[in-house]
N, C-alpha and C positions, 0 to 999 in steps of 0.2 A: 500225116498230120499227128496220128496217135504215137508215134515214135517221139515227137517232141513235146506234145502235150499243149493245152490250150486252156487259158484262165479266162473266166468270165467273172466280173465283179460288178455288183449293182446293190443299191439300197432302196427299200420300199418304205415310204413313210405315210402314215395316216394322220391327218389333222382334222381337227373340227373347230371351226371358228378361230383359226390360228392358235389352237391347243394341240400340241404333239400327243396323240394318243399311243401310237405304236411306231417303232423303227425296227425293221428287219434287214439285216445285213447279210447279203448272200455273196458267197464265194463259191464258183463252181470250177472245178478242174477236170477237163476231159483228157484222159490219158489212157495207154495201155495198162494192163496190170503189171508188166515188167517194168515200165517206166515209173509208174506209182511207186512201186517197191524200191527202186532206185532212189527215190525221193523221200523214202522213209514212210511212206502211207501205206498202212496195212492194217487198218482197224477192222476190216471185214474177217480177217483170220481169227479174231478173237470175240467177235460178237455172237452170241450164241443165236440169236435170231436170224443170222446169215451163214453160219458155219456148223455143220454137224459135229465136225471135230472140237470146236468150243463148246457144244452142248455137252459132249462127252466129258471133256475136262471138268466142266462145272459140276456134273453128276458126281464125277470121281472124287472132286474136292469135298462135295456136300457129304458124300459116302464116309469119306475118311473122318470128317468132323463129327458125324453121328457115332462112329465106331469108337472114337475117343471119348465122346460124352457117355456112351454106354459103357466103357471099360471103367470111367471114374465112377459111375453110379454103382457098378457091380463091386469095385474095390471099396467103396464106402459101405455098401451093404455088408460085405464080408467083414469088415472091421466091427461094425455094430453087432453083429452075430458073435463074434469071437469073444471068449470070457476075459 
């Protein structure tokens, strides 16, 4: 079953006195990781909550941004101090 995958779709609607309050559309795909990657589904690789590699990438990006900001501040300070 997981080599092909299964799609389950459904809608949940909450009505009160014929007034639609909430509609939730659900689409569930059950497949192996390999099959999901074949279909182009790989969001878990970039989600920091699910992947330690993504967390490291996010921290590295943030670190690089902070270093750039620090360098800009130091450059501005050096220009102010020079006559």
